[in-house]
Each structure stands twice: as C-alpha cells, then as structure tokens.
C-alpha positions in Angstrom: 46.2 -12.0 39.6 45.8 -8.4 40.8 42.1 -8.9 41.8 42.3 -12.3 43.6 41.5 -10.7 47.1 38.3 -9.2 45.6 37.4 -12.6 44.1 38.0 -14.3 47.4 35.8 -11.7 49.1 33.2 -12.0 46.4 33.0 -8.2 46.2 35.6 -5.3 45.8 37.3 -4.5 49.1 36.0 -1.4 50.9 37.3 1.0 53.6 35.6 3.6 55.7 36.5 6.2 53.1 34.8 4.2 50.3 31.3 5.6 51.3 32.4 9.2 50.8 34.2 8.5 47.5 31.2 6.7 46.1 28.6 9.3 47.3 30.4 12.6 46.7 29.3 12.8 43.1 26.2 10.7 43.2 24.7 12.7 46.1 26.4 16.0 45.2 28.2 16.8 48.4 31.9 17.4 49.0 33.7 15.7 51.9 35.9 18.0 53.9 38.8 15.6 54.0 38.9 14.0 50.5 39.5 15.4 47.0 36.7 14.8 44.5 38.7 13.6 41.6 38.7 9.9 42.4 34.9 10.1 42.8 34.7 11.8 39.4 36.9 9.1 37.8 34.9 6.1 39.1 31.4 7.4 38.3 31.5 6.5 34.6 32.9 3.1 35.6 30.3 2.0 38.1 27.4 4.1 36.8 25.6 3.4 40.1 25.2 -0.2 38.8 28.1 -2.2 40.1 31.6 -1.4 41.5 33.5 -4.2 39.8 34.5 -2.1 36.8 36.3 0.3 39.1 38.8 -2.3 40.4 39.1 -3.8 37.0 40.2 -0.4 35.7 42.6 0.0 38.6 44.1 -3.4 37.8 44.4 -2.5 34.1 46.1 0.8 34.8 48.5 -0.9 37.2 49.4 -3.5 34.5 50.1 -0.7 32.0 52.3 1.3 34.4 54.3 -1.9 35.4 54.8 -2.8 31.7 55.9 0.8 31.0 58.4 0.6 33.8 59.8 -2.7 32.5 60.1 -1.2 29.0 61.8 1.9 30.2 64.1 0.6 32.8 64.8 -3.0 31.8 64.3 -2.7 28.0 61.6 -5.4 27.7 58.2 -6.2 29.2 58.3 -9.9 28.3 58.4 -10.9 32.0 55.4 -8.9 33.0 53.3 -11.9 33.8 56.0 -13.4 36.0 56.6 -10.1 37.7 52.9 -9.6 38.4 52.6 -13.2 39.7 55.5 -12.5 42.1 54.0 -9.2 43.4 50.5 -10.8 43.7 51.9 -13.5 46.0 54.4 -11.9 48.3 53.2 -8.2 48.5 50.1 -6.3 49.3 49.7 -5.0 45.7 46.5 -7.1 44.9 44.9 -6.0 48.1 45.6 -2.4 47.3 44.4 -2.7 43.7 41.2 -4.5 44.8 40.1 -1.8 47.2 37.6 1.0 46.4 39.8 3.9 47.5 42.6 5.8 45.7 45.5 4.3 47.7 46.7 2.4 44.6 47.6 5.8 43.0 50.6 6.6 45.2 53.0 3.9 44.0 51.9 4.2 40.3 52.5 8.0 40.5 56.0 7.3 41.7 56.8 5.0 38.8 55.4 7.5 36.2 57.4 10.4 37.6 60.5 8.2 37.5 59.8 7.4 33.8 59.3 11.1 33.0 62.5 12.2 34.7 64.9 9.4 34.1 64.0 7.7 30.8 61.6 9.9 28.7 63.7 9.4 25.6 62.8 5.7 25.5 59.1 6.5 24.7 57.4 8.3 21.8 56.2 11.8 22.5 52.5 10.8 22.7 53.2 8.3 25.4 55.3 10.7 27.4 52.4 13.2 27.3 50.2 10.4 28.4 52.4 9.7 31.3 52.3 13.3 32.4 48.5 13.4 32.2 48.1 10.2 34.1 50.6 11.3 36.8 48.7 14.6 37.2 45.4 12.8 37.6 46.9 10.3 40.1 48.6 13.1 42.1 45.3 14.9 42.4 43.4 11.9 43.7 44.9 11.8 47.2 46.0 14.7 49.4 49.3 13.0 50.4 50.3 12.5 46.7 51.0 16.1 45.9 53.8 16.8 48.5 55.2 13.4 47.7 55.3 14.2 43.9 57.0 17.5 44.6 59.6 15.9 46.7 60.3 13.1 44.2 60.8 15.5 41.3 63.0 17.8 43.5 65.3 14.9 44.3 65.4 13.1 41.0 65.8 16.1 38.6 69.2 17.3 40.0 70.5 13.7 40.2 69.2 12.3 36.9 72.6 12.3 35.2 74.1 10.4 38.2 71.1 8.0 38.2 71.6 7.0 34.6 69.1 9.4 33.0 68.8 9.1 29.2 69.9 11.9 27.0 68.8 14.4 25.8 66.3 15.9 28.3 65.9 19.5 27.3 63.2 22.1 28.1 60.4 19.9 26.9 61.5 17.1 29.2 61.7 19.5 32.1 58.2 20.7 31.4 56.7 17.2 31.3 58.5 16.3 34.5 57.1 19.3 36.3 53.6 19.2 34.7 52.0 16.5 37.0 52.6 18.3 40.3 51.8 21.7 38.7 48.6 20.3 37.1 47.5 18.6 40.3 48.2 21.8 42.3 46.1 23.9 39.9 43.2 21.4 39.8 43.0 21.0 43.6 43.3 24.7 44.2 40.7 25.5 41.6 38.1 23.1 43.0 38.7 24.3 46.5 38.3 27.9 45.3 35.0 27.2 43.6 33.6 25.0 46.3 35.1 26.4 49.5 36.4 29.8 48.6 40.0 28.9 49.5 42.9 28.9 47.1 44.7 26.0 48.7 45.3 22.4 47.6 44.4 21.2 51.1 42.4 23.8 53.0 41.8 21.4 56.0 45.3 20.1 56.2 45.8 22.0 59.5 43.1 19.9 61.1 45.1 16.7 60.5 48.3 18.3 61.8 46.5 19.5 64.9 45.1 16.1 65.6 48.5 14.5 65.3 50.1 17.2 67.5 47.4 17.0 70.2 48.0 13.2 70.6 51.8 13.7 70.6 51.6 16.5 73.1 53.0 19.8 71.7 49.6 21.2 70.7 48.2 20.2 74.1 50.9 22.2 75.9 50.2 25.2 73.6 46.6 25.1 74.6 47.5 24.9 78.2 49.7 28.0 77.8 47.3 30.2 75.9 43.8 29.2 77.0 41.4 30.7 77.9 43.1 34.1 77.0 43.4 33.1 73.3 39.7 32.7 72.9 40.2 29.5 70.8 37.2 27.3 70.6 39.5 24.3 70.8 40.3 25.3 74.4 37.5 22.9 75.0 40.1 20.1 74.5 41.5 20.9 78.0 38.1 20.3 79.7 38.3 16.7 78.4 41.4 16.0 80.5 43.4 13.4 78.8 43.9 14.3 75.1 42.0 12.2 72.5 43.8 10.1 70.0 44.2 11.6 66.5 41.7 9.1 65.1 39.1 9.9 67.7 39.6 13.6 67.3 39.1 13.4 63.5 36.4 10.8 63.0 34.2 10.4 66.1 31.0 12.5 65.8 31.1 13.3 69.5 34.8 14.3 69.6 36.0 17.7 70.8 36.5 18.8 67.2 32.9 18.4 66.3 31.6 19.7 69.6 33.6 22.9 69.1 32.3 23.5 65.6 33.7 21.0 63.1 36.6 21.0 60.6 35.2 23.6 58.3 34.7 26.2 61.0 38.0 25.4 62.9 40.6 25.0 60.1 41.9 28.6 60.5 42.1 28.2 64.3 43.8 24.8 64.0 46.4 26.4 61.7 47.1 29.1 64.4 47.5 26.5 67.1 49.9 24.4 65.0 51.9 27.5 64.0 52.2 28.5 67.6 53.3 25.1 68.7 56.0 25.1 65.9 57.2 28.5 67.0 57.3 27.7 70.7 58.5 24.1 70.5 60.4 23.6 67.3 62.6 20.9 68.6 59.8 18.9 70.1 57.7 19.2 66.9 60.6 18.0 64.8 61.4 15.1 67.1 57.8 14.0 67.1 57.7 14.2 63.3 60.9 12.0 63.0 59.5 9.5 65.5 56.2 9.2 63.6 58.0 8.9 60.3 60.2 6.0 61.6 57.2 4.4 63.2 55.3 4.6 59.9 58.2 3.1 57.9 57.8 -0.1 60.0 54.0 -0.4 59.6 53.4 -2.4 56.5 50.9 -5.1 57.5 48.4 -6.1 54.8 44.7 -5.9 55.5 44.4 -2.7 57.6 40.7 -1.9 57.6 39.3 -5.2 56.3 36.6 -5.2 58.9 32.9 -4.4 58.0 31.9 -0.8 57.7 28.1 -0.8 58.5 27.9 2.9 59.3 30.0 4.5 56.5 29.8 2.2 53.5 26.7 0.0 53.8 24.2 2.9 53.8 25.7 4.3 50.6 25.6 0.9 48.7 22.0 0.4 49.8 21.0 3.9 49.0 22.7 4.6 45.7 23.0 1.1 44.0 20.5 -1.4 42.8 19.1 -4.1 45.1 21.1 -6.8 43.3 24.3 -4.9 44.0 23.4 -4.4 47.6 22.7 -8.1 48.0 26.2 -8.9 46.5 27.8 -6.5 48.9 25.8 -7.9 51.9 27.0 -11.4 51.0 30.7 -10.5 50.8 33.1 -12.0 53.4 34.2 -8.6 54.5 30.7 -7.3 55.1 30.1 -10.4 57.3 33.3 -9.9 59.2 34.8 -13.1 57.7 37.8 -11.7 55.8 41.3 -11.4 57.1 44.9 -11.9 56.3 46.4 -15.0 58.0 49.5 -14.5 60.2 51.6 -16.8 58.1 50.8 -14.8 55.0 51.8 -11.6 56.9 55.1 -13.2 57.8 55.8 -14.1 54.2 55.1 -10.6 53.1 57.2 -9.0 55.8 60.1 -11.2 54.9 59.7 -10.3 51.2 59.6 -6.6 52.0 62.7 -6.7 54.2 64.7 -8.6 51.6 63.3 -6.4 48.9 64.4 -3.2 50.8 67.9 -4.6 51.1 67.9 -5.7 47.5 66.7 -2.2 46.4 69.6 -0.5 48.2 72.1 -3.0 46.7 70.6 -2.5 43.2 70.8 1.2 43.6 74.6 1.1 44.1 75.1 -1.5 41.4 73.0 0.3 38.8 74.8 3.6 39.6 78.1 1.9 39.1 77.1 0.6 35.7 75.3 3.7 34.5 72.0 1.9 34.3 68.7 4.0 34.4 67.3 1.4 36.7 69.2 3.3 39.4 66.6 6.1 38.9 63.8 3.7 39.6 65.5 2.4 42.7 66.1 5.9 44.0 62.6 7.0 43.3 61.2 4.1 45.2 63.4 4.7 48.2 62.4 8.4 48.2 58.8 7.3 47.9 59.0 5.0 51.0 60.6 7.7 53.2 58.5 10.6 51.8 55.2 8.6 52.1 56.1 7.8 55.7 56.9 11.4 56.5 53.7 12.8 54.8 51.3 10.3 56.3 52.9 9.3 59.6 54.2 12.7 60.7 51.3 14.8 59.5 48.4 12.5 60.0 49.4 9.4 62.0 51.0 6.0 61.5 48.7 3.4 60.0 49.5 0.1 58.3 47.6 0.9 55.1 49.6 4.1 54.4 52.9 2.3 54.0 51.6 -1.1 52.7 50.2 0.7 49.7 53.7 1.5 48.5 55.9 -1.1 50.2 55.4 -3.6 47.3 57.7 -1.3 45.2 60.8 -2.6 47.0 60.1 -6.1 45.5 59.5 -4.6 42.1 62.6 -2.5 41.9 65.3 -5.2 42.3 63.3 -7.4 39.9 63.5 -4.7 37.3 67.2 -4.1 38.0 67.9 -7.9 37.6 66.2 -7.8 34.2 68.2 -4.7 33.2 71.4 -6.5 34.0 70.4 -9.3 31.6 70.1 -6.7 28.7 73.4 -4.9 28.2 71.7 -2.6 25.7 69.5 -1.0 28.4 72.1 1.8 29.0 71.5 5.5 29.4 72.1 6.0 25.7 69.6 3.4 24.5 67.4 4.9 21.8 63.8 4.3 21.0 63.2 1.1 19.0 64.2 1.6 15.4 66.3 4.7 16.1 70.1 5.0 15.6 72.0 6.2 18.6 73.0 9.9 18.2 76.6 9.3 19.1 76.9 6.9 16.1 74.7 8.7 13.6 76.2 12.1 13.6 74.9 15.6 14.0 72.2 15.5 11.3 70.3 12.5 12.8 70.8 13.8 16.3 69.4 17.2 15.3 66.5 15.5 13.6 
C-alpha cells in the first residue's frame, strides 16, 4: 500500500536530487547542498544493482514507526493495516515513501521524538534506545530536519506533563530525548570538518538564505547600498537588473551565483550579506519570513517534481547501474513524462488534509482534557507543520513537496486519538505490558 505509486510508475519515483544522492558515495564526491548520510544508508540496499530495495526499506521503516506510534499513544497496533490503507488513499504518504530522496524522514523523525519525550515508559529500554538511534540517523539525513528536531524537543519537553507524558521520565529519559539532535549535530559537523574544514552542520546554509532574500528584496537592497564599495563578488547580481528567482540563483549553471564563483567560494560572503540585511532591515526580513512560512503552510499538492529528470538523474542511472536497470528506468512512466496526479485526486487529498488539521486541533484539546498521551502526538505534529514551513519556506523557499512530505500527519493524529479514546487504559500511568502500575504496587516495585 505504501509503494503503489512506484508500482504504477514501474520504477521508484525520482527527483532532481536523486542523482546526487545516488552518486555521492558511488562516485566519491560530496554535493555542496546535501548531507552524505542518506547516500551511505542506501548504498548497501541498492548495491548499484537496483533501487527497488531502497523504497522497500523506506516503506518498512515507515510501517514500524507507525506501529510504534499506535502502540505508544493508542495502546494497540491492531488497526495498523486500516490506518495505512487510509493514509495511502487520502494523503501523499505513499508518494513520499516511494521516492528516492530522504523527504520521508521528516515526519518519521517527528513521531519518534514524540515517543521519546511523551511515552518512553511504554517501551522496553532496548526499543527506546533504538528510537533514539533511528531519530538521530533520520535527523542527519536532511538539513532541514536538525532545526526542526531541536524545536520539537524544546517545545515538548517543558509541556510533557501537560500533554499527558507518562511517568517517570528521569535523567535517562532526558538524555534519550536530547540524543537524536545532539548526535545528528555531531555527525553533520564532523563530516563537514573532515571534508570541508568547517565545524558547522550546514556550512552552505547562508547560500539558501541569500537566494531567498534576493528574491524577496532585502538582500537586493543591501547590495544596492553597499556595492561596489564592499568589494563583494555578488555585486554582480546588480548588473543583471531584475533579481533572479531563488531556484534560478541556486540551481542554474549560468546563474549569478556560479558566474561569481559558486557556493563553496561564496558561502562566507553570502553570510555577510544576509547578516547585513538582517541588521539594517530586521522588520522587513521578519515580515518576509512570516509571509513565506504562511505561504508554505498552504502548499501541500502531491506530485511536485514528478516530471522527467534527463539531466540530473538519467546520466547517473545509466553510468552507475547495470543496463537492465537503466532499461527499467527508461521505461518508467515518469521518465517518459507520463506520470502525474489527477486534479480530482488532489482535491480529495486537500479536503482530507483540511479536515485532518481541524480534527488534530480538536483532538489536542480533547486529549489534554482527558490526560491522554495522544495529546503529545497531536502537539508534536502541529509543531512539525509550522516548524517545517518556517525552516523550508522562510529559509529556502515555498515548494509543494516540502509541506506535503509531513502533511499526512494531520490525518494520522486524529486517527490515533480516536483509537486512544476507545481504550480507557491508555492513560498517562499505563505501564508496560505485564507490569503493575507503580501507584498500586507500592514503593518496592516502583523502585525496582
């Protein structure tokens, strides 16, 4: 059910970034804009033979995380098949799972962090440690996941008691909740130190921020004020007249960015321009960020980037995979420009997401009133939606694929809340299976 779009396409779905993610490890190069961890993960899965095991593993991991969420927040995973069927029909989840990029990680990371913060006591220690390791790996696979993970934990930890968090939590619980973001930060910074000489999780993040600010206007006005006296290479933007769009600036080989020296040479300069724009135009920069965040929140269409990618993906498949795999890729609907999402299907999904968002808000209030831990899941998902829109829309630029990769969560959350209401035992004091609640058993069992 989670792979039906790939089956319809007769090949895993691809995006422009797919070529880089496949080739980074195979051809031993490091893309300036993408972490290497997803590439490392998928190499033992495809082994330069076929990419189908990659999306099979993505679907398997998705099923495991959904089942864990049902166990932790609803008390049972018996309705997992029905839940997956619902999500596969009315949301973009299977389209995200079927694609050879790490966009599927953002929503799963949110669920795992909610499990670690709100209901860790409902899982054995080995599984809690597994959640933390998985969340750390998922956080490191996409640059936008790290700030989102930090924001999620920062919101959920102080509110966990109010959101129905199970007791006790303790120092070990705190460490496990903080470990994913800390581990991802260390991993990203270490790789960048070794490969780029920069102790930073995102050494080229300033390039994305500059591209966004140039299109919105503040950075363009900064250049007009300080060029040519500043000596910035990017003063060349002014000679082009009308500012380029963020996508053109970032990805077109003949854009001003590449004519002036490219991302690697200009990241420090881009940081100075953005910092100057923030210092001189703080109100405008904040207003643009809020506008882009709100714009991103409303962009949830399924199928962004389902066109063919003859320049960025096709050469990699033909160069690094067997001829039989290249033939399968060439025969895919997407490669031939024959894959799309019908408008009626988009309308069904938009209606489901709108109703789901309203239902998630209602479930949050209801679960808080009843002391149910499902309140924590609803809160985490709402924070994820807004945080994801802020990180991607405000810092990079609004695109449908950024929000559609997490929007399915608003259908999942009220479904979990409804299941929790049917099981009165799924309260904040619910023990692990086979345990006796501490408030009944007395100090000796509680201490043990």
